[in-house]
VOBA-1610 file (N, C-alpha, C; in pm, whole numbers, padded with zeros to 5 digits, always signed):
BEGIN
Met+04878-04662-02671Met+05009-04684-02704Met+05036-04695-02857Phe+05151-04641-02885Phe+05181-04634-03036Phe+05313-04703-03070Lys+05302-04816-03154Lys+05413-04908-03170Lys+05515-04850-03262Ile+05653-04862-03240Ile+05758-04829-03328Ile+05770-04959-03427Val+05728-04946-03553Val+05753-05056-03637Val+05880-05066-03710Ser+05947-04956-03723Ser+06097-04965-03771Ser+06171-04848-03717Lys+06297-04875-03717Lys+06401-04767-03659Lys+06527-04773-03746Arg+06566-04651-03791Arg+06685-04639-03886Arg+06776-04539-03823Gln+06901-04556-03806Gln+06996-04450-03773Gln+07044-04379-03884Leu+07023-04254-03883Leu+07058-04171-04000Leu+07204-04103-03972Ser+07243-04091-03854Ser+07367-04054-03810Ser+07385-04095-03668Pro+07508-04081-03598Pro+07522-04116-03473Pro+07417-04046-03375Ala+07375-03929-03404Ala+07285-03860-03310Ala+07127-03851-03362Ile+07115-03896-03485Ile+06988-03871-03553Ile+06923-03999-03592Thr+06791-04022-03548Thr+06735-04148-03562Thr+06597-04123-03634Glu+06573-04214-03737Glu+06429-04224-03797Glu+06342-04328-03745Met+06218-04302-03713Met+06123-04411-03663Met+05997-04398-03741Lys+05947-04515-03781Lys+05810-04523-03835Lys+05714-04575-03712Val+05615-04497-03687Val+05527-04532-03576Val+05393-04562-03624Leu+05329-04657-03576Leu+05194-04698-03604Leu+05094-04608-03541Ala+05036-04525-03623Ala+04941-04425-03568Ala+04839-04392-03679Pro+04745-04488-03700Pro+04669-04474-03824Pro+04577-04347-03832Arg+04528-04302-03720Arg+04446-04185-03728Arg+04520-04063-03770Val+04644-04057-03721Val+04742-03939-03750Val+04780-03950-03905Ala+04806-04065-03943Ala+04858-04096-04078Ala+04735-04064-04180Glu+04622-04083-04142Glu+04505-04054-04231Glu+04479-03921-04246Ser+04510-03835-04148Ser+04480-03692-04154Ser+04595-03600-04183Ala+04717-03650-04173Ala+04842-03568-04189Ala+04858-03493-04331Leu+04916-03394-04328Leu+04955-03325-04444Leu+05092-03252-04436Pro+05162-03229-04543Pro+05294-03174-04532Pro+05301-03064-04443Gly+05406-03030-04373Gly+05432-02911-04274Gly+05366-02932-04136Gln+05290-03034-04110Gln+05238-03048-03976Gln+05331-03130-03889Phe+05298-03145-03750Phe+05384-03216-03662Phe+05300-03286-03565Val+05373-03362-03474Val+05314-03426-03364Val+05381-03402-03237Ile+05314-03428-03131Ile+05384-03416-03002Ile+05389-03565-02932Val+05505-03595-02903Val+05507-03730-02845Val+05559-03732-02697Arg+05532-03844-02626Arg+05571-03873-02494Arg+05610-04016-02483Thr+05734-04043-02424Thr+05762-04180-02418Thr+05697-04255-02313Asp+05669-04185-02199Asp+05602-04259-02092Asp+05536-04149-02006Glu+05474-04195-01899Glu+05404-04093-01810Glu+05493-04000-01748Phe+05625-04024-01747Phe+05713-03915-01680Phe+05784-03840-01794Gly+05756-03868-01922Gly+05826-03801-02032Gly+05788-03664-02063Glu+05865-03574-02110Glu+05810-03442-02155Glu+05749-03459-02286Arg+05666-03358-02323Arg+05612-03346-02460Arg+05697-03282-02560Ile+05728-03369-02651Ile+05838-03324-02748Ile+05773-03317-02885Pro+05778-03189-02947Pro+05713-03171-03069Pro+05813-03212-03186Leu+05772-03295-03290Leu+05850-03345-03392Leu+05772-03332-03532Thr+05847-03298-03626Thr+05781-03288-03760Thr+05742-03425-03800Ile+05629-03427-03872Ile+05593-03546-03955Ile+05667-03540-04083Cys+05768-03634-04089Cys+05850-03636-04207Cys+05804-03720-04323Asp+05707-03806-04293Asp+05636-03889-04398Asp+05514-03952-04336Tyr+05433-03996-04420Tyr+05310-04067-04369Tyr+05249-04160-04470Asp+05196-04261-04426Asp+05139-04369-04519Asp+05004-04415-04473Pro+04901-04354-04534Pro+04768-04376-04478Pro+04724-04524-04484Glu+04777-04593-04600Glu+04736-04732-04614Glu+04808-04822-04492Ala+04920-04794-04477Ala+05012-04877-04379Ala+04972-04819-04233Gly+04910-04696-04225Gly+04889-04635-04104Gly+05007-04590-04012Thr+05124-04561-04087Thr+05243-04523-04016Thr+05285-04377-04039Val+05342-04320-03946Val+05401-04183-03946Val+05550-04196-03909Thr+05615-04121-04001Thr+05762-04116-03987Thr+05806-03996-03910Ile+05891-04009-03811Ile+05957-03898-03743Ile+06102-03903-03740Val+06173-03802-03728Val+06316-03793-03708Val+06351-03712-03580Thr+06437-03770-03502Thr+06473-03705-03378Thr+06628-03694-03363Gln+06679-03582-03330Gln+06819-03556-03294Gln+06838-03557-03148Thr+06931-03636-03099Thr+06957-03626-02953Thr+07030-03501-02910Ile+06963-03424-02821Ile+07004-03298-02772Ile+07013-03294-02624Gly+06919-03350-02562Gly+06913-03360-02411Gly+06857-03489-02362Asn+06822-03496-02236Asn+06763-03617-02181Asn+06632-03678-02260Ser+06536-03591-02284Ser+06420-03632-02349Ser+06439-03682-02482Thr+06516-03617-02561Thr+06539-03669-02698Thr+06620-03791-02700Ala+06716-03790-02600Ala+06800-03917-02593Ala+06714-04040-02549Lys+06609-04012-02468Lys+06518-04117-02420Lys+06444-04172-02542Ile+06393-04079-02642Ile+06332-04117-02756Ile+06419-04219-02839Asn+06537-04158-02864Asn+06634-04241-02955Asn+06672-04370-02900Gln+06654-04394-02762Gln+06694-04510-02708Gln+06582-04626-02728Leu+06463-04584-02760Leu+06363-04680-02803Leu+06389-04755-02912Asn+06346-04879-02934Asn+06377-04963-03041Asn+06248-05015-03106Glu+06266-05074-03222Glu+06165-05139-03297Glu+06084-05238-03210Gly+05954-05224-03200Gly+05880-05306-03109Gly+05839-05235-02982Asp+05909-05130-02948Asp+05879-05047-02822Asp+05748-04950-02868Tyr+05701-04880-02754Tyr+05584-04801-02775Tyr+05599-04665-02729Phe+05545-04567-02788Phe+05523-04429-02729Phe+05391-04430-02652Leu+05389-04359-02538Leu+05273-04346-02465Leu+05179-04255-02534Asp+05218-04141-02579Asp+05132-04045-02658Asp+05196-04010-02786Phe+05120-03996-02886Phe+05153-03965-03017Phe+05049-03866-03073Ala+05043-03738-03040Ala+04918-03653-03066Ala+04944-03574-03202Gly+04844-03567-03285Gly+04862-03500-03410Gly+04745-03532-03495Pro+04756-03496-03623Pro+04855-03388-03666Pro+04820-03251-03612Leu+04925-03171-03582Leu+04908-03033-03516Leu+04968-02937-03611Gly+04932-02814-03589Gly+04978-02702-03672Gly+04911-02694-03799Gln+04938-02590-03885Gln+04876-02570-04004Gln+04966-02637-04115Pro+04898-02696-04219Pro+04971-02756-04335Pro+05049-02654-04421Ser+05149-02688-04492Ser+05226-02614-04576Ser+05138-02528-04664Asp+05171-02403-04696Asp+05099-02327-04791Asp+05091-02381-04928Leu+05184-02465-04959Leu+05197-02528-05090Leu+05076-02629-05114Val+05023-02681-05006Val+04907-02755-05024Val+04785-02684-05088Glu+04776-02553-05060Glu+04671-02476-05108Glu+04683-02450-05262Leu+04796-02483-05325Leu+04809-02474-05460Leu+04734-02576-05542Phe+04681-02681-05462Phe+04617-02781-05545Phe+04470-02800-05513Ser+04390-02847-05589Ser+04242-02871-05574Ser+04225-02983-05487Ser+04139-02964-05386Ser+04112-03087-05296Ser+04020-03191-05369Glu+03968-03150-05480Glu+03876-03246-05532Glu+03940-03341-05640Asn+04046-03286-05713Asn+04100-03386-05813Asn+04258-03380-05809Gly+04316-03308-05715Gly+04462-03311-05692Gly+04533-03249-05795Lys+04468-03171-05888Lys+04541-03109-06000Lys+04592-02974-05957Arg+04689-02909-06030Arg+04736-02773-05998Arg+04640-02676-06037Lys+04627-02581-05956Lys+04532-02464-05987Lys+04595-02379-06081Thr+04723-02382-06104Thr+04785-02315-06207Thr+04824-02392-06326Glu+04839-02352-06439Glu+04877-02426-06552Glu+05012-02477-06548Ser+05112-02391-06523Ser+05255-02437-06527Ser+05304-02473-06387Gly+05236-02435-06287Gly+05290-02474-06157Gly+05397-02375-06094Pro+05405-02367-05977Pro+05506-02270-05916Pro+05645-02331-05930Arg+05742-02234-05938Arg+05889-02275-05939Arg+05931-02261-05799Val+05955-02372-05736Val+05988-02366-05582Val+06131-02408-05551Leu+06182-02330-05462Leu+06312-02361-05411Leu+06295-02400-05263Phe+06347-02514-05219Phe+06352-02553-05074Phe+06488-02532-05022Val+06509-02482-04916Val+06645-02468-04851Val+06639-02537-04713Ala+06726-02646-04696Ala+06715-02731-04583Ala+06851-02728-04519Gly+06856-02712-04384Gly+06985-02714-04318Gly+06981-02819-04197Gly+07074-02900-04183Gly+07077-03001-04083Gly+06954-03089-04069Val+06896-03093-03959Val+06772-03201-03943Val+06658-03137-04013Gly+06660-03014-04073Gly+06556-02950-04148Gly+06533-03027-04279Thr+06624-03107-04324Thr+06605-03197-04450Thr+06483-03279-04420Ala+06458-03337-04314Ala+06354-03427-04296Ala+06216-03364-04324Pro+06179-03252-04258Pro+06053-03195-04286Pro+06037-03130-04428Val+06151-03105-04496Val+06141-03054-04631Val+06095-03174-04717Tyr+06133-03291-04680Tyr+06116-03413-04773Tyr+05965-03427-04804Pro+05864-03424-04709Pro+05727-03445-04742Pro+05664-03352-04830Gln+05725-03228-04815Gln+05672-03110-04899Gln+05719-03131-05052Ala+05852-03168-05067Ala+05906-03195-05195Ala+05840-03304-05263Lys+05806-03414-05184Lys+05747-03525-05235Lys+05605-03499-05272Tyr+05533-03416-05201Tyr+05395-03378-05220Tyr+05383-03311-05364Leu+05481-03214-05376Leu+05492-03139-05510Leu+05519-03231-05633His+05619-03315-05601His+05646-03429-05721His+05536-03502-05753Asp+05472-03545-05646Asp+05323-03630-05676Asp+05231-03552-05750His+05239-03419-05744His+05147-03341-05821His+05205-03277-05945Gly+05311-03329-05996Gly+05364-03294-06126Gly+05471-03178-06121Ile+05515-03144-06008Ile+05612-03038-05991Ile+05744-03095-05935Thr+05857-03065-05998Thr+05979-03108-05952Thr+06065-02986-05899Pro+06065-02966-05774Pro+06138-02854-05706Pro+06286-02866-05704Asp+06347-02756-05676Asp+06491-02761-05651Asp+06509-02766-05491Val+06602-02831-05445Val+06635-02849-05298Val+06774-02823-05272Ile+06808-02720-05181Ile+06944-02706-05135Ile+06943-02789-05001Ile+07051-02861-04983Ile+07067-02934-04854Ile+07206-02884-04809Gly+07213-02820-04681Gly+07337-02779-04638Gly+07363-02848-04500Ala+07494-02865-04477Ala+07551-02930-04350Ala+07698-02888-04338Lys+07734-02891-04210Lys+07866-02865-04177Lys+07973-02948-04249Thr+07943-03074-04248Thr+08028-03177-04311Thr+07950-03282-04383Ala+08006-03355-04480Ala+07923-03449-04563Ala+07875-03556-04483Asp+07927-03597-04371Asp+07878-03707-04297Asp+07753-03676-04215Leu+07714-03547-04215Leu+07588-03509-04149Leu+07466-03498-04237Phe+07486-03526-04364Phe+07361-03516-04450Phe+07278-03637-04413Thr+07141-03605-04425Thr+07033-03698-04422Thr+06933-03685-04530Tyr+06864-03796-04560Tyr+06752-03797-04659Tyr+06809-03754-04797Val+06933-03763-04833Val+06972-03713-04964Val+06919-03798-05075Glu+06935-03938-05054Glu+06884-04025-05171Glu+06741-04018-05185Glu+06656-04010-05072Glu+06511-03984-05082Glu+06474-03876-05154Met+06555-03756-05131Met+06529-03626-05188Met+06549-03628-05331Lys+06650-03697-05373Lys+06690-03706-05525Lys+06582-03772-05604Lys+06502-03854-05538Lys+06390-03917-05610Lys+06273-03818-05644Val+06255-03711-05574Val+06157-03617-05594Val+06188-03480-05624Ser+06310-03454-05645Ser+06361-03314-05660Ser+06496-03308-05732Asn+06547-03190-05759Asn+06674-03158-05809Asn+06748-03111-05675Val+06857-03188-05644Val+06919-03165-05517Val+07049-03092-05545Tyr+07079-02991-05467Tyr+07204-02919-05461Tyr+07263-02930-05323Leu+07385-03001-05307Leu+07446-03005-05163Leu+07539-02895-05144Cys+07561-02869-05022Cys+07668-02773-04987Cys+07726-02792-04848Thr+07841-02792-04831Thr+07907-02813-04685Thr+07993-02690-04658Asp+07999-02676-04522Asp+08092-02565-04470Asp+08234-02588-04507Asp+08282-02721-04501Asp+08415-02741-04518Asp+08450-02795-04650Gly+08347-02795-04742Gly+08373-02838-04889Gly+08388-02989-04905Ser+08349-03068-04807Ser+08367-03219-04819Ser+08276-03286-04911Ala+08163-03201-04957Ala+08069-03257-05057Ala+08001-03132-05120Gly+07974-03139-05243Gly+07892-03037-05318Gly+07973-02900-05313Phe+07887-02803-05300Phe+07924-02661-05307Phe+07998-02627-05171His+08117-02567-05189His+08187-02526-05066His+08146-02393-05019Gly+08065-02392-04904Gly+08021-02274-04857Gly+07892-02295-04788Met+07832-02188-04739Met+07709-02197-04655Met+07584-02182-04754Val+07470-02215-04684Val+07346-02214-04780Val+07327-02082-04852Pro+07328-01960-04795Pro+07306-01840-04862Pro+07392-01816-04986Ala+07525-01865-04969Ala+07617-01857-05078Ala+07570-01930-05201Leu+07530-02053-05167Leu+07465-02153-05279Leu+07342-02085-05342Met+07258-02018-05257Met+07142-01946-05311Met+07187-01852-05412Glu+07284-01774-05377Glu+07333-01669-05464Glu+07387-01723-05591Asp+07447-01839-05578Asp+07505-01906-05701Asp+07399-01950-05791Leu+07290-02012-05736Leu+07180-02045-05820Leu+07105-01932-05882Leu+07082-01829-05807Leu+06992-01720-05837Leu+07075-01626-05948Val+07199-01614-05914Val+07277-01510-05998Val+07364-01583-06117Arg+07458-01668-06071Arg+07558-01730-06163Arg+07467-01822-06265Gln+07383-01904-06203Gln+07305-01997-06291Gln+07176-01934-06338Gly+07132-01819-06286Gly+07015-01754-06348Gly+06885-01828-06325Lys+06871-01906-06220Lys+06751-01963-06189Lys+06646-01874-06145Lys+06520-01907-06173Lys+06403-01817-06132Lys+06310-01902-06048Tyr+06261-01839-05935Tyr+06170-01920-05852Tyr+06050-01824-05828Asp+05939-01885-05791Asp+05829-01808-05747Asp+05806-01820-05597His+05865-01909-05529His+05835-01941-05386His+05962-02011-05325Cys+05988-01969-05202Cys+06104-02039-05130Cys+06064-02083-04997Val+06094-02208-04955Val+06064-02264-04823Val+06200-02290-04754Ile+06213-02236-04636Ile+06336-02254-04563Ile+06317-02322-04431Ile+06395-02429-04397Ile+06375-02504-04281Ile+06509-02552-04240Gly+06531-02522-04103Gly+06668-02553-04048Gly+06702-02483-03920Pro+06816-02476-03875Pro+06848-02393-03760Pro+06805-02266-03775Met+06770-02181-03666Met+06711-02049-03672Met+06810-01960-03733Ile+06943-01969-03709Ile+07042-01872-03762Ile+07053-01889-03930Met+07051-02010-03959Met+07050-02038-04110Met+06928-01971-04174Met+06801-01998-04109Met+06682-01929-04163Met+06686-01783-04181Lys+06742-01728-04074Lys+06765-01588-04082Lys+06836-01523-04203Phe+06955-01593-04229Phe+07038-01531-04332Phe+06994-01593-04466Ala+06931-01704-04471Ala+06872-01750-04590Ala+06759-01671-04638Thr+06682-01628-04548Thr+06569-01537-04571Thr+06610-01393-04621Gln+06721-01353-04555Gln+06778-01226-04604Gln+06824-01232-04745Lys+06895-01338-04787Lys+06932-01369-04923Lys+06810-01379-05017Ala+06705-01449-04982Ala+06579-01448-05062Ala+06528-01304-05073Lys+06514-01226-04979Lys+06462-01087-04974Lys+06549-01013-05077Glu+06692-01022-05067Glu+06763-00937-05159Glu+06724-00966-05308His+06670-01084-05342His+06645-01118-05483His+06481-01115-05488Asn+06414-01045-05394Asn+06272-01028-05418Asn+06201-01153-05413Leu+06245-01260-05354Leu+06195-01398-05362Leu+06107-01421-05235Pro+05976-01441-05242Pro+05893-01469-05125Pro+05957-01587-05048Ala+05964-01595-04918Ala+06010-01690-04851Ala+05932-01728-04729Val+05911-01868-04707Val+05840-01911-04590Val+05932-01985-04501Val+05935-01964-04378Val+06014-02040-04281Val+05926-02121-04183Ser+05986-02234-04144Ser+05910-02308-04047Ser+05986-02285-03911Leu+05915-02238-03821Leu+05988-02192-03689Leu+05978-02314-03584Asn+06100-02336-03540Asn+06115-02430-03436Asn+06125-02370-03298Ala+06003-02323-03267Ala+05982-02248-03132Ala+05979-02334-03020Leu+06010-02286-02890Leu+05977-02371-02777Leu+05833-02403-02758Met+05792-02517-02725Met+05662-02569-02702Met+05640-02628-02575Val+05517-02630-02523Val+05478-02719-02404Val+05360-02793-02435Asp+05232-02717-02452Asp+05118-02798-02457Asp+05071-02827-02600Gly+05131-02735-02700Gly+05085-02756-02837Gly+04953-02721-02877Thr+04880-02651-02792Thr+04728-02612-02828Thr+04716-02464-02819Gly+04821-02380-02799Gly+04794-02233-02800Gly+04762-02187-02657Met+04734-02274-02557Met+04706-02218-02429Met+04806-02169-02344Cys+04932-02218-02368Cys+05040-02178-02263Cys+05107-02065-02314Gly+05119-02041-02446Gly+05192-01916-02485Gly+05336-01923-02502Ala+05396-02048-02471Ala+05527-02063-02479Ala+05594-02050-02620Cys+05523-02082-02715Cys+05576-02088-02849Cys+05560-01949-02923Arg+05523-01846-02851Arg+05502-01722-02920Arg+05625-01659-02985Val+05585-01601-03101Val+05691-01540-03189Val+05635-01416-03235Thr+05726-01322-03285Thr+05670-01200-03338Thr+05677-01207-03495Val+05578-01184-03558Val+05580-01191-03718Val+05499-01057-03750Gly+05561-00979-03819Gly+05501-00858-03875Gly+05445-00765-03762Gly+05533-00769-03651Gly+05503-00692-03534Gly+05406-00741-03449Lys+05345-00853-03479Lys+05226-00904-03397Lys+05271-01042-03334Thr+05222-01063-03215Thr+05245-01195-03152Thr+05173-01315-03217Arg+05238-01412-03250Arg+05170-01540-03310Arg+05214-01658-03236Phe+05132-01755-03229Phe+05161-01881-03162Phe+05194-01989-03269Thr+05313-02043-03253Thr+05366-02134-03364Thr+05281-02264-03371Cys+05246-02300-03252Cys+05176-02445-03249Cys+05046-02435-03310Val+04970-02343-03322Val+04839-02339-03378Val+04833-02247-03505Glu+04908-02145-03513Glu+04909-02057-03623Glu+05016-02097-03728Gly+05117-02163-03683Gly+05223-02206-03769Gly+05238-02360-03796Pro+05351-02426-03812Pro+05479-02365-03790Pro+05534-02263-03898Glu+05467-02259-04016Glu+05516-02182-04123Glu+05469-02038-04116Phe+05565-01945-04137Phe+05534-01804-04144Phe+05607-01736-04263Asp+05568-01612-04300Asp+05639-01535-04387Asp+05763-01488-04343Gly+05874-01542-04404Gly+06016-01523-04346Gly+06058-01370-04331Trp+06008-01292-04431Trp+06034-01156-04438Trp+05983-01079-04310Gln+05878-01134-04251Gln+05813-01067-04141Gln+05858-01119-04007Val+05934-01217-03995Val+05968-01286-03865Val+06082-01213-03801Asp+06066-01179-03669Asp+06173-01125-03582Asp+06264-01234-03530Phe+06366-01262-03621Phe+06453-01373-03592Phe+06539-01348-03467Asp+06580-01233-03445Asp+06660-01204-03327Asp+06587-01240-03194Glu+06463-01194-03180Glu+06384-01231-03073Glu+06362-01381-03059Ala+06340-01438-03169Ala+06310-01587-03168Ala+06441-01664-03131Met+06557-01615-03172Met+06680-01684-03135Met+06704-01666-02974Arg+06668-01540-02930Arg+06687-01516-02786Arg+06595-01617-02705Arg+06486-01631-02747Arg+06375-01729-02674Arg+06428-01873-02689His+06488-01902-02808His+06527-02036-02840His+06645-02085-02758Ser+06721-01977-02706Ser+06840-02015-02628Ser+06819-02004-02469Met+06689-01988-02431Met+06657-01980-02286Met+06712-02078-02187Tyr+06709-02195-02252Tyr+06739-02316-02165Tyr+06888-02376-02183Arg+06960-02320-02264Arg+07087-02381-02309Arg+07176-02381-02190Asn+07168-02284-02093Asn+07272-02278-01996Asn+07248-02371-01874Asn+07129-02435-01875Asn+07091-02512-01768Asn+07086-02660-01802Pro+07181-02744-01782Pro+07181-02879-01832Pro+07075-02964-01778Lys+07005-02922-01685Lys+06879-03001-01635Lys+06761-02989-01743Asn+06773-02885-01824Asn+06658-02866-01903Asn+06692-02923-02043Asp+06582-02974-02096Asp+06590-03032-02235Asp+06505-02944-02319Pro+06560-02866-02417Pro+06472-02774-02491Pro+06371-02847-02572His+06255-02793-02586His+06146-02852-02668His+06198-02818-02809Thr+06215-02930-02874Thr+06269-02912-03015Thr+06157-02936-03117His+06099-02817-03146His+05980-02833-03240His+06022-02870-03391Pro+05919-02882-03457Pro+05904-02936-03587Pro+06031-02927-03663Cys+06109-02873-03683Cys+06191-02864-03802Cys+06332-02913-03767Thr+06374-02883-03651Thr+06519-02905-03635Thr+06538-02905-03473Cys+06656-02935-03443Cys+06692-02933-03303Cys+06798-02821-03277Leu+06814-02775-03164Leu+06909-02665-03124Leu+07047-02720-03155Pro+07133-02645-03208Pro+07271-02693-03238Pro+07348-02707-03113
//
């Protein structure tokens, strides 16, 4: 049993929880995820590790209410328990490889110039990666996009570890427009240069943000929120096509080269359960279905 030691409402539908899971906290790295079950009748729900504290033994997760299972998670309160909290799963962010495991120093003298692009609940899994870079002497730029200003999450936390650029579809905060338009503004009008881009958010946002990065010859990594069941690569439910080959998000991902991802296929698979109200989509690592 895994105790919820704190709960915070980020928005009416989005909840942050810190869960006591010492072994997961000790081993976790940015980019990885956990699979949780509320009880013996609960579905396995994959969620990004949004933060971790090895000393306190806690792991932070963020859940958006989409269907029955995610609603059941968000109905839990401080002091309640998860039956299962398995992880860390998946491969760590590629950015972890930029640093020496022996002394934590950069392998390059100047360090990479990194742009993160976060949409919706994707802000939560971007945070541990930005924090990791900041702790190693690199301050990345982070675009956070949302439909309206009241849907932003983790903005103040992100400002402590990065340069934050906000954008909203309706212009209620920051840049008036969608994420790709703000990317264009930074890359062209402001003349910013980057070596690496990480994009996390709704599948449609990742598709068009990746296209914008490719227009500017900017390497882009995306974190795929594929459907999942067992999280071990056995069932094949999380398969995606990357570079013309079938890959399993749960064991080979969640991060892949965005230029190589077949987003149209991924979006078709992602919408398989939308028309059946009895089904609750498995909402992997990065974000939930809109």
